[in-house]
PDB file of N, CA, C and O in Angstrom:
ATOM      1  N   MET A   1      49.634 -58.577 270.849  1.00  0.00           N
ATOM      2  CA  MET A   1      51.073 -58.690 270.987  1.00  0.00           C
ATOM      3  C   MET A   1      51.368 -59.689 272.093  1.00  0.00           C
ATOM      4  O   MET A   1      50.711 -59.684 273.134  1.00  0.00           O
ATOM      5  N   TRP A   2      52.347 -60.538 271.869  1.00  0.00           N
ATOM      6  CA  TRP A   2      52.660 -61.596 272.826  1.00  0.00           C
ATOM      7  C   TRP A   2      54.051 -61.403 273.388  1.00  0.00           C
ATOM      8  O   TRP A   2      54.924 -60.841 272.725  1.00  0.00           O
ATOM      9  N   GLY A   3      54.258 -61.862 274.597  1.00  0.00           N
ATOM     10  CA  GLY A   3      55.575 -61.866 275.217  1.00  0.00           C
ATOM     11  C   GLY A   3      55.721 -63.141 276.019  1.00  0.00           C
ATOM     12  O   GLY A   3      54.726 -63.711 276.466  1.00  0.00           O
ATOM     13  N   VAL A   4      56.931 -63.587 276.205  1.00  0.00           N
ATOM     14  CA  VAL A   4      57.145 -64.806 276.985  1.00  0.00           C
ATOM     15  C   VAL A   4      56.953 -64.460 278.444  1.00  0.00           C
ATOM     16  O   VAL A   4      57.574 -63.531 278.960  1.00  0.00           O
ATOM     17  N   GLY A   5      56.083 -65.217 279.113  1.00  0.00           N
ATOM     18  CA  GLY A   5      55.804 -64.974 280.507  1.00  0.00           C
ATOM     19  C   GLY A   5      56.528 -65.917 281.435  1.00  0.00           C
ATOM     20  O   GLY A   5      56.913 -65.512 282.532  1.00  0.00           O
ATOM     21  N   LEU A   6      56.729 -67.169 281.036  1.00  0.00           N
ATOM     22  CA  LEU A   6      57.339 -68.147 281.920  1.00  0.00           C
ATOM     23  C   LEU A   6      57.868 -69.289 281.081  1.00  0.00           C
ATOM     24  O   LEU A   6      57.216 -69.740 280.139  1.00  0.00           O
ATOM     25  N   LEU A   7      59.047 -69.748 281.428  1.00  0.00           N
ATOM     26  CA  LEU A   7      59.609 -70.923 280.787  1.00  0.00           C
ATOM     27  C   LEU A   7      60.076 -71.837 281.893  1.00  0.00           C
ATOM     28  O   LEU A   7      61.116 -71.596 282.506  1.00  0.00           O
ATOM     29  N   ALA A   8      59.323 -72.879 282.154  1.00  0.00           N
ATOM     30  CA  ALA A   8      59.666 -73.810 283.217  1.00  0.00           C
ATOM     31  C   ALA A   8      58.992 -75.135 282.939  1.00  0.00           C
ATOM     32  O   ALA A   8      57.884 -75.179 282.405  1.00  0.00           O
ATOM     33  N   LEU A   9      59.653 -76.198 283.299  1.00  0.00           N
ATOM     34  CA  LEU A   9      59.101 -77.543 283.154  1.00  0.00           C
ATOM     35  C   LEU A   9      58.651 -77.837 281.736  1.00  0.00           C
ATOM     36  O   LEU A   9      57.709 -78.602 281.529  1.00  0.00           O
ATOM     37  N   GLY A  10      59.310 -77.240 280.761  1.00  0.00           N
ATOM     38  CA  GLY A  10      58.997 -77.534 279.374  1.00  0.00           C
ATOM     39  C   GLY A  10      57.734 -76.886 278.848  1.00  0.00           C
ATOM     40  O   GLY A  10      57.293 -77.221 277.749  1.00  0.00           O
ATOM     41  N   VAL A  11      57.137 -75.973 279.591  1.00  0.00           N
ATOM     42  CA  VAL A  11      55.923 -75.297 279.142  1.00  0.00           C
ATOM     43  C   VAL A  11      56.201 -73.812 279.031  1.00  0.00           C
ATOM     44  O   VAL A  11      56.745 -73.201 279.951  1.00  0.00           O
ATOM     45  N   VAL A  12      55.831 -73.243 277.920  1.00  0.00           N
ATOM     46  CA  VAL A  12      55.968 -71.803 277.726  1.00  0.00           C
ATOM     47  C   VAL A  12      54.578 -71.194 277.847  1.00  0.00           C
ATOM     48  O   VAL A  12      53.632 -71.648 277.203  1.00  0.00           O
ATOM     49  N   ILE A  13      54.466 -70.179 278.666  1.00  0.00           N
ATOM     50  CA  ILE A  13      53.200 -69.464 278.786  1.00  0.00           C
ATOM     51  C   ILE A  13      53.389 -68.122 278.094  1.00  0.00           C
ATOM     52  O   ILE A  13      54.206 -67.302 278.514  1.00  0.00           O
ATOM     53  N   LEU A  14      52.627 -67.910 277.033  1.00  0.00           N
ATOM     54  CA  LEU A  14      52.684 -66.636 276.333  1.00  0.00           C
ATOM     55  C   LEU A  14      51.616 -65.734 276.923  1.00  0.00           C
ATOM     56  O   LEU A  14      50.437 -66.085 276.950  1.00  0.00           O
ATOM     57  N   LEU A  15      52.033 -64.585 277.390  1.00  0.00           N
ATOM     58  CA  LEU A  15      51.102 -63.644 277.982  1.00  0.00           C
ATOM     59  C   LEU A  15      50.751 -62.580 276.966  1.00  0.00           C
ATOM     60  O   LEU A  15      51.623 -62.009 276.312  1.00  0.00           O
ATOM     61  N   SER A  16      49.494 -62.328 276.847  1.00  0.00           N
ATOM     62  CA  SER A  16      49.045 -61.306 275.911  1.00  0.00           C
ATOM     63  C   SER A  16      49.235 -59.934 276.522  1.00  0.00           C
ATOM     64  O   SER A  16      48.884 -59.704 277.679  1.00  0.00           O
ATOM     65  N   ILE A  17      49.787 -59.035 275.749  1.00  0.00           N
ATOM     66  CA  ILE A  17      49.948 -57.663 276.203  1.00  0.00           C
ATOM     67  C   ILE A  17      48.689 -56.857 275.889  1.00  0.00           C
ATOM     68  O   ILE A  17      48.467 -55.800 276.479  1.00  0.00           O
ATOM     69  N   ASN A  18      47.865 -57.351 274.964  1.00  0.00           N
ATOM     70  CA  ASN A  18      46.667 -56.601 274.583  1.00  0.00           C
ATOM     71  C   ASN A  18      45.412 -57.056 275.323  1.00  0.00           C
ATOM     72  O   ASN A  18      44.312 -56.615 274.988  1.00  0.00           O
ATOM     73  N   GLY A  19      45.553 -57.938 276.333  1.00  0.00           N
ATOM     74  CA  GLY A  19      44.425 -58.268 277.179  1.00  0.00           C
ATOM     75  C   GLY A  19      43.724 -59.579 276.888  1.00  0.00           C
ATOM     76  O   GLY A  19      42.859 -59.979 277.667  1.00  0.00           O
ATOM     77  N   SER A  20      44.053 -60.270 275.804  1.00  0.00           N
ATOM     78  CA  SER A  20      43.400 -61.550 275.573  1.00  0.00           C
ATOM     79  C   SER A  20      44.018 -62.612 276.470  1.00  0.00           C
ATOM     80  O   SER A  20      45.041 -62.370 277.110  1.00  0.00           O
ATOM     81  N   SER A  21      43.405 -63.776 276.518  1.00  0.00           N
ATOM     82  CA  SER A  21      43.818 -64.840 277.430  1.00  0.00           C
ATOM     83  C   SER A  21      45.211 -65.368 277.117  1.00  0.00           C
ATOM     84  O   SER A  21      45.600 -65.454 275.952  1.00  0.00           O
ATOM     85  N   PRO A  22      45.976 -65.727 278.173  1.00  0.00           N
ATOM     86  CA  PRO A  22      47.266 -66.365 277.945  1.00  0.00           C
ATOM     87  C   PRO A  22      47.077 -67.753 277.355  1.00  0.00           C
ATOM     88  O   PRO A  22      46.049 -68.394 277.571  1.00  0.00           O
ATOM     89  N   LYS A  23      48.079 -68.215 276.607  1.00  0.00           N
ATOM     90  CA  LYS A  23      48.002 -69.540 276.009  1.00  0.00           C
ATOM     91  C   LYS A  23      49.235 -70.321 276.404  1.00  0.00           C
ATOM     92  O   LYS A  23      50.329 -69.764 276.488  1.00  0.00           O
ATOM     93  N   ASN A  24      49.061 -71.622 276.651  1.00  0.00           N
ATOM     94  CA  ASN A  24      50.168 -72.501 277.012  1.00  0.00           C
ATOM     95  C   ASN A  24      50.566 -73.316 275.807  1.00  0.00           C
ATOM     96  O   ASN A  24      49.716 -73.780 275.048  1.00  0.00           O
ATOM     97  N   PHE A  25      51.865 -73.489 275.635  1.00  0.00           N
ATOM     98  CA  PHE A  25      52.388 -74.303 274.551  1.00  0.00           C
ATOM     99  C   PHE A  25      53.520 -75.139 275.092  1.00  0.00           C
ATOM    100  O   PHE A  25      54.302 -74.676 275.923  1.00  0.00           O
ATOM    101  N   ALA A  26      53.613 -76.373 274.625  1.00  0.00           N
ATOM    102  CA  ALA A  26      54.744 -77.208 274.989  1.00  0.00           C
ATOM    103  C   ALA A  26      56.003 -76.594 274.406  1.00  0.00           C
ATOM    104  O   ALA A  26      55.979 -76.030 273.313  1.00  0.00           O
ATOM    105  N   ARG A  27      57.090 -76.704 275.132  1.00  0.00           N
ATOM    106  CA  ARG A  27      58.365 -76.186 274.643  1.00  0.00           C
ATOM    107  C   ARG A  27      58.704 -76.892 273.338  1.00  0.00           C
ATOM    108  O   ARG A  27      58.724 -78.121 273.284  1.00  0.00           O
ATOM    109  N   GLY A  28      58.968 -76.131 272.299  1.00  0.00           N
ATOM    110  CA  GLY A  28      59.264 -76.685 270.982  1.00  0.00           C
ATOM    111  C   GLY A  28      58.090 -76.635 270.032  1.00  0.00           C
ATOM    112  O   GLY A  28      58.252 -76.877 268.836  1.00  0.00           O
ATOM    113  N   ASP A  29      56.904 -76.323 270.542  1.00  0.00           N
ATOM    114  CA  ASP A  29      55.712 -76.229 269.688  1.00  0.00           C
ATOM    115  C   ASP A  29      55.698 -74.859 269.009  1.00  0.00           C
ATOM    116  O   ASP A  29      54.929 -73.974 269.384  1.00  0.00           O
ATOM    117  N   VAL A  30      56.554 -74.702 268.014  1.00  0.00           N
ATOM    118  CA  VAL A  30      56.766 -73.417 267.357  1.00  0.00           C
ATOM    119  C   VAL A  30      55.500 -72.922 266.671  1.00  0.00           C
ATOM    120  O   VAL A  30      55.195 -71.731 266.736  1.00  0.00           O
ATOM    121  N   ASN A  31      54.757 -73.809 266.016  1.00  0.00           N
ATOM    122  CA  ASN A  31      53.569 -73.378 265.279  1.00  0.00           C
ATOM    123  C   ASN A  31      52.306 -73.316 266.138  1.00  0.00           C
ATOM    124  O   ASN A  31      51.262 -72.870 265.663  1.00  0.00           O
ATOM    125  N   GLY A  32      52.387 -73.753 267.386  1.00  0.00           N
ATOM    126  CA  GLY A  32      51.266 -73.613 268.312  1.00  0.00           C
ATOM    127  C   GLY A  32      50.096 -74.541 268.058  1.00  0.00           C
ATOM    128  O   GLY A  32      48.970 -74.235 268.450  1.00  0.00           O
ATOM    129  N   ASP A  33      50.344 -75.686 267.399  1.00  0.00           N
ATOM    130  CA  ASP A  33      49.250 -76.607 267.094  1.00  0.00           C
ATOM    131  C   ASP A  33      49.029 -77.665 268.177  1.00  0.00           C
ATOM    132  O   ASP A  33      48.196 -78.557 268.015  1.00  0.00           O
ATOM    133  N   GLY A  34      49.774 -77.565 269.278  1.00  0.00           N
ATOM    134  CA  GLY A  34      49.593 -78.509 270.376  1.00  0.00           C
ATOM    135  C   GLY A  34      50.479 -79.740 270.288  1.00  0.00           C
ATOM    136  O   GLY A  34      50.419 -80.605 271.162  1.00  0.00           O
ATOM    137  N   ARG A  35      51.306 -79.836 269.243  1.00  0.00           N
ATOM    138  CA  ARG A  35      52.213 -80.977 269.072  1.00  0.00           C
ATOM    139  C   ARG A  35      53.614 -80.448 268.776  1.00  0.00           C
ATOM    140  O   ARG A  35      53.773 -79.387 268.173  1.00  0.00           O
ATOM    141  N   VAL A  36      54.618 -81.193 269.205  1.00  0.00           N
ATOM    142  CA  VAL A  36      55.993 -80.889 268.824  1.00  0.00           C
ATOM    143  C   VAL A  36      56.377 -81.938 267.799  1.00  0.00           C
ATOM    144  O   VAL A  36      56.491 -83.120 268.121  1.00  0.00           O
ATOM    145  N   ASP A  37      56.578 -81.496 266.548  1.00  0.00           N
ATOM    146  CA  ASP A  37      56.830 -82.439 265.468  1.00  0.00           C
ATOM    147  C   ASP A  37      57.637 -81.786 264.358  1.00  0.00           C
ATOM    148  O   ASP A  37      58.124 -80.664 264.502  1.00  0.00           O
ATOM    149  N   VAL A  38      57.772 -82.501 263.254  1.00  0.00           N
ATOM    150  CA  VAL A  38      58.589 -82.015 262.137  1.00  0.00           C
ATOM    151  C   VAL A  38      58.062 -80.701 261.565  1.00  0.00           C
ATOM    152  O   VAL A  38      58.834 -79.937 260.985  1.00  0.00           O
ATOM    153  N   ALA A  39      56.784 -80.422 261.711  1.00  0.00           N
ATOM    154  CA  ALA A  39      56.230 -79.149 261.232  1.00  0.00           C
ATOM    155  C   ALA A  39      56.861 -77.970 261.990  1.00  0.00           C
ATOM    156  O   ALA A  39      57.091 -76.910 261.408  1.00  0.00           O
ATOM    157  N   ASP A  40      57.138 -78.155 263.274  1.00  0.00           N
ATOM    158  CA  ASP A  40      57.800 -77.114 264.062  1.00  0.00           C
ATOM    159  C   ASP A  40      59.238 -76.930 263.584  1.00  0.00           C
ATOM    160  O   ASP A  40      59.725 -75.803 263.489  1.00  0.00           O
ATOM    161  N   TRP A  41      59.913 -78.032 263.285  1.00  0.00           N
ATOM    162  CA  TRP A  41      61.283 -78.008 262.765  1.00  0.00           C
ATOM    163  C   TRP A  41      61.343 -77.246 261.444  1.00  0.00           C
ATOM    164  O   TRP A  41      62.227 -76.414 261.239  1.00  0.00           O
ATOM    165  N   GLU A  42      60.399 -77.535 260.551  1.00  0.00           N
ATOM    166  CA  GLU A  42      60.356 -76.865 259.254  1.00  0.00           C
ATOM    167  C   GLU A  42      60.091 -75.365 259.405  1.00  0.00           C
ATOM    168  O   GLU A  42      60.700 -74.550 258.712  1.00  0.00           O
ATOM    169  N   LEU A  43      59.185 -75.006 260.308  1.00  0.00           N
ATOM    170  CA  LEU A  43      58.869 -73.593 260.527  1.00  0.00           C
ATOM    171  C   LEU A  43      60.068 -72.860 261.132  1.00  0.00           C
ATOM    172  O   LEU A  43      60.382 -71.741 260.728  1.00  0.00           O
ATOM    173  N   LEU A  44      60.732 -73.488 262.096  1.00  0.00           N
ATOM    174  CA  LEU A  44      61.878 -72.843 262.733  1.00  0.00           C
ATOM    175  C   LEU A  44      62.980 -72.541 261.716  1.00  0.00           C
ATOM    176  O   LEU A  44      63.657 -71.519 261.824  1.00  0.00           O
ATOM    177  N   GLN A  45      63.160 -73.410 260.746  1.00  0.00           N
ATOM    178  CA  GLN A  45      64.174 -73.189 259.716  1.00  0.00           C
ATOM    179  C   GLN A  45      63.945 -71.871 258.976  1.00  0.00           C
ATOM    180  O   GLN A  45      64.903 -71.212 258.571  1.00  0.00           O
ATOM    181  N   GLN A  46      62.681 -71.485 258.801  1.00  0.00           N
ATOM    182  CA  GLN A  46      62.360 -70.241 258.083  1.00  0.00           C
ATOM    183  C   GLN A  46      62.817 -68.999 258.837  1.00  0.00           C
ATOM    184  O   GLN A  46      63.035 -67.948 258.235  1.00  0.00           O
ATOM    185  N   TYR A  47      62.961 -69.120 260.160  1.00  0.00           N
ATOM    186  CA  TYR A  47      63.299 -67.965 260.987  1.00  0.00           C
ATOM    187  C   TYR A  47      64.773 -67.890 261.377  1.00  0.00           C
ATOM    188  O   TYR A  47      65.197 -66.896 261.967  1.00  0.00           O
ATOM    189  N   ILE A  48      65.565 -68.919 261.062  1.00  0.00           N
ATOM    190  CA  ILE A  48      66.972 -68.933 261.478  1.00  0.00           C
ATOM    191  C   ILE A  48      67.688 -67.695 260.940  1.00  0.00           C
ATOM    192  O   ILE A  48      67.546 -67.326 259.774  1.00  0.00           O
ATOM    193  N   GLY A  49      68.461 -67.068 261.827  1.00  0.00           N
ATOM    194  CA  GLY A  49      69.227 -65.868 261.478  1.00  0.00           C
ATOM    195  C   GLY A  49      68.483 -64.572 261.708  1.00  0.00           C
ATOM    196  O   GLY A  49      68.990 -63.504 261.366  1.00  0.00           O
ATOM    197  N   GLN A  50      67.289 -64.638 262.282  1.00  0.00           N
ATOM    198  CA  GLN A  50      66.485 -63.437 262.478  1.00  0.00           C
ATOM    199  C   GLN A  50      66.347 -63.083 263.957  1.00  0.00           C
ATOM    200  O   GLN A  50      66.341 -63.957 264.823  1.00  0.00           O
ATOM    201  N   ALA A  51      66.236 -61.797 264.220  1.00  0.00           N
ATOM    202  CA  ALA A  51      65.898 -61.335 265.565  1.00  0.00           C
ATOM    203  C   ALA A  51      64.420 -61.649 265.799  1.00  0.00           C
ATOM    204  O   ALA A  51      63.613 -61.591 264.872  1.00  0.00           O
ATOM    205  N   VAL A  52      64.076 -61.977 267.034  1.00  0.00           N
ATOM    206  CA  VAL A  52      62.693 -62.313 267.366  1.00  0.00           C
ATOM    207  C   VAL A  52      61.828 -61.061 267.319  1.00  0.00           C
ATOM    208  O   VAL A  52      62.143 -60.047 267.943  1.00  0.00           O
ATOM    209  N   ASN A  53      60.738 -61.148 266.573  1.00  0.00           N
ATOM    210  CA  ASN A  53      59.737 -60.094 266.536  1.00  0.00           C
ATOM    211  C   ASN A  53      58.707 -60.437 267.611  1.00  0.00           C
ATOM    212  O   ASN A  53      57.990 -61.427 267.463  1.00  0.00           O
ATOM    213  N   PRO A  54      58.606 -59.650 268.692  1.00  0.00           N
ATOM    214  CA  PRO A  54      57.683 -59.990 269.777  1.00  0.00           C
ATOM    215  C   PRO A  54      56.215 -59.999 269.359  1.00  0.00           C
ATOM    216  O   PRO A  54      55.371 -60.498 270.103  1.00  0.00           O
ATOM    217  N   LYS A  55      55.892 -59.455 268.179  1.00  0.00           N
ATOM    218  CA  LYS A  55      54.523 -59.486 267.679  1.00  0.00           C
ATOM    219  C   LYS A  55      54.214 -60.786 266.953  1.00  0.00           C
ATOM    220  O   LYS A  55      53.066 -61.025 266.578  1.00  0.00           O
ATOM    221  N   ASN A  56      55.217 -61.628 266.749  1.00  0.00           N
ATOM    222  CA  ASN A  56      55.048 -62.894 266.041  1.00  0.00           C
ATOM    223  C   ASN A  56      55.151 -64.038 267.048  1.00  0.00           C
ATOM    224  O   ASN A  56      56.260 -64.396 267.445  1.00  0.00           O
ATOM    225  N   PRO A  57      54.022 -64.625 267.474  1.00  0.00           N
ATOM    226  CA  PRO A  57      54.072 -65.674 268.487  1.00  0.00           C
ATOM    227  C   PRO A  57      54.883 -66.890 268.058  1.00  0.00           C
ATOM    228  O   PRO A  57      55.468 -67.563 268.906  1.00  0.00           O
ATOM    229  N   GLU A  58      54.932 -67.188 266.751  1.00  0.00           N
ATOM    230  CA  GLU A  58      55.746 -68.316 266.296  1.00  0.00           C
ATOM    231  C   GLU A  58      57.223 -68.054 266.573  1.00  0.00           C
ATOM    232  O   GLU A  58      57.949 -68.956 266.990  1.00  0.00           O
ATOM    233  N   MET A  59      57.661 -66.832 266.342  1.00  0.00           N
ATOM    234  CA  MET A  59      59.065 -66.496 266.608  1.00  0.00           C
ATOM    235  C   MET A  59      59.361 -66.531 268.104  1.00  0.00           C
ATOM    236  O   MET A  59      60.421 -66.998 268.519  1.00  0.00           O
ATOM    237  N   VAL A  60      58.427 -66.037 268.909  1.00  0.00           N
ATOM    238  CA  VAL A  60      58.619 -66.060 270.363  1.00  0.00           C
ATOM    239  C   VAL A  60      58.742 -67.507 270.839  1.00  0.00           C
ATOM    240  O   VAL A  60      59.625 -67.829 271.634  1.00  0.00           O
ATOM    241  N   ARG A  61      57.851 -68.384 270.347  1.00  0.00           N
ATOM    242  CA  ARG A  61      57.913 -69.801 270.741  1.00  0.00           C
ATOM    243  C   ARG A  61      59.165 -70.479 270.183  1.00  0.00           C
ATOM    244  O   ARG A  61      59.662 -71.435 270.777  1.00  0.00           O
ATOM    245  N   GLY A  62      59.679 -69.995 269.049  1.00  0.00           N
ATOM    246  CA  GLY A  62      60.859 -70.590 268.431  1.00  0.00           C
ATOM    247  C   GLY A  62      62.169 -70.176 269.075  1.00  0.00           C
ATOM    248  O   GLY A  62      63.198 -70.811 268.843  1.00  0.00           O
ATOM    249  N   ASP A  63      62.149 -69.122 269.879  1.00  0.00           N
ATOM    250  CA  ASP A  63      63.357 -68.678 270.582  1.00  0.00           C
ATOM    251  C   ASP A  63      63.527 -69.532 271.833  1.00  0.00           C
ATOM    252  O   ASP A  63      63.279 -69.077 272.950  1.00  0.00           O
ATOM    253  N   LEU A  64      63.949 -70.767 271.630  1.00  0.00           N
ATOM    254  CA  LEU A  64      63.966 -71.755 272.705  1.00  0.00           C
ATOM    255  C   LEU A  64      64.995 -71.476 273.788  1.00  0.00           C
ATOM    256  O   LEU A  64      64.835 -71.941 274.916  1.00  0.00           O
ATOM    257  N   ASN A  65      66.051 -70.725 273.474  1.00  0.00           N
ATOM    258  CA  ASN A  65      67.027 -70.398 274.510  1.00  0.00           C
ATOM    259  C   ASN A  65      66.813 -68.993 275.077  1.00  0.00           C
ATOM    260  O   ASN A  65      67.540 -68.579 275.980  1.00  0.00           O
ATOM    261  N   GLY A  66      65.833 -68.260 274.565  1.00  0.00           N
ATOM    262  CA  GLY A  66      65.443 -66.976 275.116  1.00  0.00           C
ATOM    263  C   GLY A  66      66.430 -65.840 274.914  1.00  0.00           C
ATOM    264  O   GLY A  66      66.421 -64.877 275.681  1.00  0.00           O
ATOM    265  N   ASP A  67      67.294 -65.930 273.884  1.00  0.00           N
ATOM    266  CA  ASP A  67      68.292 -64.880 273.679  1.00  0.00           C
ATOM    267  C   ASP A  67      67.847 -63.779 272.716  1.00  0.00           C
ATOM    268  O   ASP A  67      68.607 -62.849 272.449  1.00  0.00           O
ATOM    269  N   GLY A  68      66.630 -63.877 272.198  1.00  0.00           N
ATOM    270  CA  GLY A  68      66.115 -62.841 271.308  1.00  0.00           C
ATOM    271  C   GLY A  68      66.417 -63.052 269.839  1.00  0.00           C
ATOM    272  O   GLY A  68      66.058 -62.221 269.005  1.00  0.00           O
ATOM    273  N   PHE A  69      67.069 -64.148 269.515  1.00  0.00           N
ATOM    274  CA  PHE A  69      67.403 -64.470 268.123  1.00  0.00           C
ATOM    275  C   PHE A  69      67.030 -65.914 267.834  1.00  0.00           C
ATOM    276  O   PHE A  69      67.111 -66.770 268.715  1.00  0.00           O
ATOM    277  N   ILE A  70      66.624 -66.183 266.609  1.00  0.00           N
ATOM    278  CA  ILE A  70      66.421 -67.553 266.161  1.00  0.00           C
ATOM    279  C   ILE A  70      67.719 -67.965 265.486  1.00  0.00           C
ATOM    280  O   ILE A  70      68.086 -67.412 264.449  1.00  0.00           O
ATOM    281  N   ASP A  71      68.402 -68.916 266.057  1.00  0.00           N
ATOM    282  CA  ASP A  71      69.696 -69.318 265.520  1.00  0.00           C
ATOM    283  C   ASP A  71      69.901 -70.822 265.687  1.00  0.00           C
ATOM    284  O   ASP A  71      68.988 -71.546 266.083  1.00  0.00           O
ATOM    285  N   ILE A  72      71.092 -71.267 265.383  1.00  0.00           N
ATOM    286  CA  ILE A  72      71.394 -72.692 265.421  1.00  0.00           C
ATOM    287  C   ILE A  72      71.221 -73.279 266.828  1.00  0.00           C
ATOM    288  O   ILE A  72      70.935 -74.468 266.973  1.00  0.00           O
ATOM    289  N   SER A  73      71.390 -72.459 267.848  1.00  0.00           N
ATOM    290  CA  SER A  73      71.175 -72.942 269.218  1.00  0.00           C
ATOM    291  C   SER A  73      69.723 -73.366 269.422  1.00  0.00           C
ATOM    292  O   SER A  73      69.453 -74.410 270.016  1.00  0.00           O
ATOM    293  N   ASP A  74      68.792 -72.555 268.929  1.00  0.00           N
ATOM    294  CA  ASP A  74      67.370 -72.895 269.036  1.00  0.00           C
ATOM    295  C   ASP A  74      67.061 -74.151 268.224  1.00  0.00           C
ATOM    296  O   ASP A  74      66.306 -75.021 268.661  1.00  0.00           O
ATOM    297  N   PHE A  75      67.652 -74.228 267.046  1.00  0.00           N
ATOM    298  CA  PHE A  75      67.461 -75.388 266.185  1.00  0.00           C
ATOM    299  C   PHE A  75      67.976 -76.655 266.886  1.00  0.00           C
ATOM    300  O   PHE A  75      67.329 -77.701 266.833  1.00  0.00           O
ATOM    301  N   SER A  76      69.127 -76.557 267.533  1.00  0.00           N
ATOM    302  CA  SER A  76      69.696 -77.704 268.257  1.00  0.00           C
ATOM    303  C   SER A  76      68.811 -78.129 269.422  1.00  0.00           C
ATOM    304  O   SER A  76      68.623 -79.321 269.663  1.00  0.00           O
ATOM    305  N   ILE A  77      68.267 -77.151 270.143  1.00  0.00           N
ATOM    306  CA  ILE A  77      67.362 -77.463 271.254  1.00  0.00           C
ATOM    307  C   ILE A  77      66.122 -78.185 270.735  1.00  0.00           C
ATOM    308  O   ILE A  77      65.682 -79.169 271.330  1.00  0.00           O
ATOM    309  N   LEU A  78      65.562 -77.705 269.637  1.00  0.00           N
ATOM    310  CA  LEU A  78      64.377 -78.358 269.068  1.00  0.00           C
ATOM    311  C   LEU A  78      64.707 -79.776 268.607  1.00  0.00           C
ATOM    312  O   LEU A  78      63.903 -80.688 268.798  1.00  0.00           O
ATOM    313  N   MET A  79      65.861 -79.968 268.013  1.00  0.00           N
ATOM    314  CA  MET A  79      66.261 -81.320 267.583  1.00  0.00           C
ATOM    315  C   MET A  79      66.369 -82.257 268.787  1.00  0.00           C
ATOM    316  O   MET A  79      65.969 -83.418 268.702  1.00  0.00           O
ATOM    317  N   LYS A  80      66.908 -81.762 269.908  1.00  0.00           N
ATOM    318  CA  LYS A  80      67.000 -82.584 271.113  1.00  0.00           C
ATOM    319  C   LYS A  80      65.608 -82.934 271.632  1.00  0.00           C
ATOM    320  O   LYS A  80      65.353 -84.076 272.016  1.00  0.00           O
ATOM    321  N   ILE A  81      64.716 -81.957 271.643  1.00  0.00           N
ATOM    322  CA  ILE A  81      63.342 -82.215 272.094  1.00  0.00           C
ATOM    323  C   ILE A  81      62.696 -83.284 271.217  1.00  0.00           C
ATOM    324  O   ILE A  81      62.071 -84.213 271.730  1.00  0.00           O
ATOM    325  N   LEU A  82      62.845 -83.157 269.886  1.00  0.00           N
ATOM    326  CA  LEU A  82      62.261 -84.138 268.977  1.00  0.00           C
ATOM    327  C   LEU A  82      62.878 -85.521 269.184  1.00  0.00           C
ATOM    328  O   LEU A  82      62.162 -86.522 269.165  1.00  0.00           O
ATOM    329  N   ASN A  83      64.192 -85.589 269.379  1.00  0.00           N
ATOM    330  CA  ASN A  83      64.845 -86.879 269.622  1.00  0.00           C
ATOM    331  C   ASN A  83      64.382 -87.494 270.923  1.00  0.00           C
ATOM    332  O   ASN A  83      64.145 -88.701 270.987  1.00  0.00           O
ATOM    333  N   ASP A  84      64.246 -86.670 271.983  1.00  0.00           N
ATOM    334  CA  ASP A  84      63.762 -87.185 273.259  1.00  0.00           C
ATOM    335  C   ASP A  84      62.341 -87.717 273.154  1.00  0.00           C
ATOM    336  O   ASP A  84      62.011 -88.740 273.754  1.00  0.00           O
ATOM    337  N   LEU A  85      61.501 -87.024 272.392  1.00  0.00           N
ATOM    338  CA  LEU A  85      60.116 -87.494 272.203  1.00  0.00           C
ATOM    339  C   LEU A  85      60.105 -88.811 271.442  1.00  0.00           C
ATOM    340  O   LEU A  85      59.318 -89.704 271.756  1.00  0.00           O
ATOM    341  N   LYS A  86      60.971 -88.937 270.447  1.00  0.00           N
ATOM    342  CA  LYS A  86      61.052 -90.172 269.664  1.00  0.00           C
ATOM    343  C   LYS A  86      61.490 -91.325 270.549  1.00  0.00           C
ATOM    344  O   LYS A  86      60.940 -92.421 270.442  1.00  0.00           O
ATOM    345  N   LYS A  87      62.474 -91.105 271.428  1.00  0.00           N
ATOM    346  CA  LYS A  87      62.957 -92.142 272.329  1.00  0.00           C
ATOM    347  C   LYS A  87      61.894 -92.553 273.340  1.00  0.00           C
ATOM    348  O   LYS A  87      61.846 -93.712 273.751  1.00  0.00           O
ATOM    349  N   ALA A  88      61.046 -91.620 273.742  1.00  0.00           N
ATOM    350  CA  ALA A  88      60.018 -91.883 274.736  1.00  0.00           C
ATOM    351  C   ALA A  88      58.885 -92.758 274.200  1.00  0.00           C
ATOM    352  O   ALA A  88      58.115 -93.325 274.976  1.00  0.00           O
ATOM    353  N   ARG A  89      58.785 -92.868 272.890  1.00  0.00           N
ATOM    354  CA  ARG A  89      57.688 -93.662 272.302  1.00  0.00           C
ATOM    355  C   ARG A  89      57.964 -95.122 272.362  1.00  0.00           C
ATOM    356  O   ARG A  89      57.145 -95.924 271.912  1.00  0.00           O
TER     357      ARG A  89
END
């Protein structure tokens, strides 16, 4: 089971409640593959309108504003992150 441990400087640290090692993910990396890209955008769309299930690390990572729901606010934050990454290239 995972829970959000820290959200700062664009890095989310997911802390394991069952004793396994914590994992770091870039903010917006919904699928946890180490990249923030269109695959994260597509996955987040599947969860829009749902309450975050703390047992689902993808949902925890997708709750970008930390309000416990996957909604248009999270989608907007991810779009901004993707646009900022595109501009940085």
